C-alpha positions, 0 to 999 in steps of 0.5 A: 608677635604678641603673646598672652603668657604667664610670668612667674613671680612666686617664691620657691615652692610657692608659685604665683603667676602674672598673666601679661601680654608680652613680645613673643621673642622676649623671655619668660620673665621679660619686659611686659607690654601690659599686665592682664591679671594674675593666677594662683595655682595653690589658692584653696578658694576658687574665687581667689585663684584667678583675676583676669581683665576680661575687656583687655584680654578680648582686645589683645586676642582681637588684634591677633595676640596668641595665648599659651596653652596654659593661658588658653585653658585659664581663659576657657575656664573664665568663659573668654573665647581664646580664638585670636583674631575675632573682632573686639566687642567692648563689654556693654554697661 
């Protein structure tokens, strides 16, 4: 099963995370299927704290990928419905 979860890439005392689609059996910092964005919990500017590829996240959720609890919270803040299995609707231009 594919999971949407965070992969830590920051240094000590300065966390930085990448949001990825990862095989559920892989370790936290293991092989990534597709990068989907990043999250900086220490950023002071709200606009620079999170960057998400919403279209691809909606695709992965539509095919049944399960978000972790932290990713679910980030998706809700970004107005992306974290319910897995919903039909995929591409963004309208």
